C-alpha positions as CSV (number, residue, x, y, z in Angstrom):
1,X,18.0,9.2,10.9
2,X,21.2,8.8,10.3
3,X,21.6,9.9,8.6
4,X,24.2,8.7,6.8
5,X,27.3,7.6,8.7
6,X,22.0,8.3,9.6
7,X,18.6,11.3,8.9
8,X,14.6,12.1,8.0
9,X,5.5,14.6,12.2
10,X,3.8,16.1,14.5
11,X,3.4,13.4,17.0
12,X,4.8,12.1,20.2
13,X,6.9,9.0,20.1
14,X,4.3,7.3,22.2
15,X,1.5,8.3,19.9
16,X,3.3,6.9,16.9
17,X,4.2,3.7,18.6
18,X,0.6,3.2,19.5
19,X,-0.7,4.2,16.1
20,X,1.6,1.7,14.4
21,X,0.4,-1.1,16.7
22,X,3.8,-1.7,18.1
23,X,4.0,-4.9,20.0
24,X,6.7,-6.0,22.4
25,X,8.7,-8.7,20.7
26,X,9.9,-11.8,22.4
27,X,13.4,-11.8,23.8
28,X,14.0,-15.0,22.0
29,X,16.0,-14.7,18.8
30,X,15.3,-16.5,15.5
31,X,18.1,-18.9,16.5
32,X,16.1,-19.9,19.6
33,X,12.6,-20.0,18.0
34,X,13.5,-21.4,14.6
35,X,14.0,-19.9,11.2
36,X,11.4,-17.7,9.6
37,X,9.0,-19.7,7.6
38,X,6.4,-19.0,4.9
39,X,2.9,-20.4,4.9
40,X,4.2,-23.9,4.0
41,X,6.1,-24.0,7.3
42,X,3.1,-22.7,9.2
43,X,4.7,-19.3,10.3
44,X,2.9,-16.3,8.9
45,X,4.4,-13.6,11.1
46,X,6.7,-10.9,9.8
47,X,8.6,-8.6,12.3
48,X,9.5,-5.1,11.1
49,X,11.4,-2.4,12.8
50,X,10.0,1.1,12.8
51,X,12.4,4.1,12.8
52,X,11.5,7.3,14.6
53,X,11.0,9.5,11.6
54,X,7.7,9.7,9.8
55,X,9.1,9.0,6.3
56,X,10.4,5.6,7.3
57,X,7.2,5.0,9.2
58,X,5.4,5.4,5.9
59,X,7.4,2.6,4.4
60,X,6.5,0.2,7.3
61,X,2.8,1.2,7.3
62,X,2.4,0.5,3.6
63,X,4.4,-2.8,3.8
64,X,2.4,-3.9,6.8
65,X,-0.9,-3.1,5.1
66,X,-0.1,-5.1,2.0
67,X,1.5,-8.0,3.8
68,X,-1.6,-8.4,6.0
69,X,-4.4,-7.5,3.5
70,X,-3.0,-9.0,0.3
71,X,-0.6,-11.8,1.4
72,X,-2.3,-13.0,4.6
73,X,0.6,-12.3,7.1
74,X,0.5,-11.0,10.6
75,X,2.9,-8.1,11.1
76,X,4.5,-7.2,14.3
77,X,6.3,-3.9,14.4
78,X,8.6,-2.3,16.9
79,X,10.1,1.1,17.2
80,X,13.8,1.1,18.0
81,X,17.0,3.1,17.4
82,X,18.9,2.6,14.2
83,X,21.9,0.7,15.7
84,X,19.7,-1.4,17.9
85,X,17.6,-2.3,14.9
86,X,20.7,-3.7,13.2
87,X,21.5,-5.8,16.3
88,X,17.9,-7.1,16.4
89,X,18.0,-7.8,12.7
90,X,21.2,-9.9,13.1
91,X,19.6,-11.9,15.9
92,X,16.4,-12.5,14.1
93,X,14.3,-10.4,16.5
94,X,13.2,-8.5,13.5
95,X,13.0,-9.6,9.9
96,X,13.7,-6.4,8.0
97,X,14.8,-2.8,8.1
98,X,12.9,-0.9,5.4
99,X,15.0,2.3,5.4
100,X,18.7,2.5,6.2
101,X,20.7,5.7,5.7
102,X,24.0,4.0,5.9
103,X,25.7,2.3,8.8
104,X,29.1,1.1,7.4
105,X,30.2,-0.4,10.8
106,X,27.1,-2.5,11.2
107,X,27.0,-3.5,7.5
108,X,30.6,-4.7,7.7
109,X,30.0,-6.6,10.9
110,X,26.7,-8.3,10.0
111,X,26.6,-8.4,6.2
112,X,30.3,-9.0,5.4
113,X,31.6,-10.8,8.5
114,X,28.8,-12.6,10.3
115,X,26.6,-12.9,7.2
116,X,23.5,-12.8,9.4
117,X,22.1,-9.9,7.4
118,X,21.7,-9.6,3.7
119,X,21.0,-6.6,1.4
120,X,17.3,-6.2,0.5
121,X,17.8,-3.8,-2.4
122,X,17.2,-0.1,-3.0
123,X,14.1,1.5,-1.4
124,X,13.9,3.8,-4.4
125,X,14.4,7.0,-2.3
126,X,17.7,9.1,-2.2
127,X,18.3,10.8,1.1
128,X,20.4,13.8,1.9
129,X,21.4,15.4,5.2
130,X,22.6,18.9,5.5
131,X,22.5,22.2,7.4
132,X,19.6,24.5,6.6
133,X,18.4,28.0,7.3
134,X,14.9,29.4,6.6
135,X,14.6,31.0,3.2
136,X,13.5,34.3,4.6
137,X,16.8,34.6,6.5
138,X,18.8,33.5,3.5
139,X,17.1,36.1,1.3
140,X,18.0,38.8,3.8
141,X,21.5,37.5,4.3
142,X,22.6,35.6,1.1
143,X,26.1,34.9,2.3
144,X,24.8,32.7,5.2
145,X,24.6,29.8,2.7
146,X,28.4,29.6,2.7
147,X,29.7,27.8,5.8
148,X,32.7,30.2,5.9
149,X,30.3,32.9,7.0
150,X,28.4,31.0,9.7
151,X,30.5,32.5,12.5
152,X,29.4,35.9,11.3
153,X,25.8,34.9,12.2
154,X,26.5,32.8,15.3
155,X,24.9,35.5,17.5
156,X,21.8,35.4,15.3
157,X,21.5,31.6,15.9
158,X,22.2,31.7,19.7
159,X,19.6,30.5,22.1
160,X,19.4,30.2,25.9
161,X,20.7,26.6,25.5
162,X,23.6,27.3,23.3
163,X,25.9,28.9,25.8
164,X,26.6,32.1,23.8
165,X,27.4,30.1,20.6
166,X,25.2,29.8,17.6
167,X,22.8,26.8,17.9
168,X,22.4,24.1,15.3
169,X,19.1,22.5,16.1
170,X,19.2,18.7,16.0
171,X,16.5,16.0,16.1
172,X,16.9,12.8,18.0
173,X,20.2,11.9,19.6
174,X,19.8,8.5,18.1
175,X,20.4,9.8,14.6
176,X,23.9,9.3,13.3
177,X,25.4,12.7,12.7
178,X,28.8,14.2,12.0
179,X,27.8,17.7,13.2
180,X,30.0,17.9,16.3
181,X,33.1,16.9,14.4
182,X,32.2,19.3,11.5
183,X,31.8,22.2,14.0
184,X,35.2,21.4,15.6
185,X,37.2,20.7,12.5
186,X,35.8,23.8,10.7
187,X,36.4,25.9,13.8
188,X,32.8,27.1,13.9
189,X,31.3,29.0,16.8
190,X,28.3,26.7,17.0
191,X,26.9,24.2,19.4
192,X,24.5,21.3,18.7
193,X,21.2,21.2,20.7
194,X,19.0,18.1,20.5
195,X,15.3,18.6,20.4
196,X,14.9,15.0,21.4
197,X,12.9,13.7,18.4
198,X,11.8,14.5,14.9
199,X,8.4,15.7,16.2
200,X,10.1,18.1,18.8
201,X,12.4,19.4,16.1
202,X,9.5,20.1,13.7
203,X,7.7,21.9,16.5
204,X,10.7,24.1,17.1
205,X,11.1,24.8,13.4
206,X,7.5,25.8,13.0
207,X,7.7,28.1,16.0
208,X,10.8,29.8,14.6
209,X,9.1,30.2,11.2
210,X,5.9,31.6,12.7
211,X,8.0,34.2,14.6
212,X,10.2,34.8,11.5
213,X,13.3,34.1,13.7
214,X,16.7,33.0,12.3
215,X,17.7,29.4,13.0
216,X,20.2,26.8,11.7
217,X,19.1,23.2,11.7
218,X,20.3,19.7,10.8
219,X,17.8,18.6,8.3
220,X,17.2,16.1,5.5
221,X,15.4,15.2,2.4
222,X,13.0,13.6,1.7
223,X,10.9,15.1,4.5
224,X,7.2,16.0,4.2
225,X,7.7,19.3,6.0
226,X,9.8,20.6,3.1
227,X,6.5,21.2,1.2
228,X,5.3,23.5,3.9
229,X,8.5,25.3,5.1
230,X,11.0,26.8,2.7
231,X,14.6,26.0,3.8
232,X,17.9,26.7,2.1
233,X,20.9,24.5,2.5
234,X,24.2,25.9,3.8
235,X,27.1,24.8,1.5
236,X,29.6,22.8,3.6
237,X,32.9,21.7,2.1
238,X,32.2,19.4,-0.8
239,X,31.7,15.7,0.0
240,X,34.4,13.5,-1.4
241,X,34.6,9.7,-1.1
242,X,36.2,8.9,2.2
243,X,36.0,12.3,3.7
244,X,33.8,10.9,6.5
245,X,35.8,7.7,7.0
246,X,37.2,8.9,10.4
247,X,34.2,10.2,12.5
248,X,36.5,12.5,14.5
249,X,38.0,14.1,11.4
250,X,34.9,14.8,9.3
251,X,35.0,18.3,7.8
252,X,32.8,17.9,4.8
253,X,29.2,17.8,3.7
254,X,27.0,14.8,3.9
255,X,26.6,12.6,0.8
256,X,23.5,11.8,-1.2
257,X,22.5,8.4,0.0
258,X,20.4,5.9,-1.9
259,X,18.4,4.4,0.9
260,X,18.6,0.7,1.4
261,X,16.6,-2.2,2.8
262,X,18.2,-5.1,4.8
263,X,16.8,-8.5,5.7
264,X,17.7,-11.1,8.3
265,X,19.6,-13.7,6.3
266,X,17.4,-16.6,7.5
267,X,14.3,-14.7,6.7
268,X,15.6,-13.7,3.2
269,X,16.1,-17.4,2.5
270,X,13.1,-18.9,4.2
271,X,10.6,-16.0,4.4
272,X,8.8,-17.0,1.2
273,X,6.3,-14.5,-0.3
274,X,6.9,-12.0,2.5
275,X,10.7,-11.9,1.9
276,X,10.1,-11.6,-1.9
277,X,7.6,-8.8,-1.4
278,X,9.9,-6.8,0.8
279,X,12.8,-7.2,-1.6
280,X,10.5,-5.9,-4.4
281,X,9.2,-3.0,-2.3
282,X,10.4,0.2,-4.1
283,X,8.8,3.6,-4.4
284,X,9.6,7.2,-5.1
285,X,10.4,10.1,-2.8
286,X,7.1,11.7,-3.8
287,X,5.2,8.6,-2.9
288,X,6.8,8.3,0.5
289,X,6.2,11.9,1.2
290,X,2.5,11.5,0.2
291,X,2.0,8.9,2.9
292,X,4.1,10.7,5.4
293,X,2.1,13.9,4.9
294,X,-1.1,11.9,5.5
295,X,0.3,10.7,8.8
296,X,1.9,13.9,10.0
297,X,0.0,16.6,8.3
298,X,-3.5,15.1,7.9
299,X,-3.3,13.2,11.2
300,X,-4.4,9.9,9.7
301,X,-3.3,6.8,11.5
302,X,-0.5,4.9,9.7
303,X,-2.9,2.2,8.8
304,X,-5.5,4.6,7.4
305,X,-2.8,6.4,5.4
306,X,-1.5,3.2,4.0
307,X,-5.0,2.0,3.1
308,X,-5.7,5.3,1.3
309,X,-2.4,5.2,-0.6
310,X,-2.8,1.5,-1.5
311,X,-6.3,2.0,-2.9
312,X,-5.1,4.8,-5.1
313,X,-1.8,3.3,-6.3
314,X,-2.6,-0.3,-7.3
315,X,-0.4,-0.3,-10.4
316,X,2.6,0.5,-8.2
317,X,2.3,-2.0,-5.4
318,X,1.0,-4.8,-7.6
319,X,4.4,-5.0,-9.1
320,X,5.9,-5.7,-5.6
321,X,3.8,-8.9,-5.1
322,X,5.5,-12.3,-5.6
323,X,5.1,-13.7,-9.1
324,X,2.9,-16.7,-9.2
């Protein structure tokens, strides 16, 4: 996940893709196949992108369930990287991104310049990325929570893959991260190591915790695992507006990011009830985590998790439906 300038399940990518009913989308763009239409125009298909982290998958699962069961749409979802999703959204290959952690470059290009994408409103969840250590290690070494002391513990964080430096465990290489720049600009004896996916990162974290080993990881909130594993954030230099403007010069913490939705411009205008529903979709961190925990922790399929949540939270999602 980005996390921010992109980031946020015990499952393989293949399992999640299958569980979400991912379908291969046509290579034709909206421009080639015609604008998105509501029931009046005869097109009742909505195309959603599915990010690789389970919190965002929870958004898509619930949206898909309500669109299909309550509004009569067919939903096609496709898992893709964050930047690729923006490109697909601009072309009309997908109609909506339900959770964006902040992509200023793409937003400038597609929203401000090309005007092929429009803002879809707040998701209702505030995201934050940071560097974290397990609470048991922070309790034993309280000064580790100050970035200035990280070099002191570099050997503690070293792994076979970190080349003698302290490792900072990363998730998917697709997530937008400033970590390499932060390491370089703060002169830290650390090296990023990508687990490959959120699921692999979680597996590594759980293994470290079970063995009570020290580790340093790129991590984020909201995240369902935070209810099971106690982590403490390392204080990086305070985030100030613009401190991350130049990706090569970043030497500050990540910001708190109100997560946003974005819609294809044609879909936003012509998507009828579906577009209005997605604009209205807004829930809390706790609600997102509840569904994410069902998927990742309880091993429910995304559809089953969505159905369970929808049946128990009618007063919340009813407010998202188009006003008749």
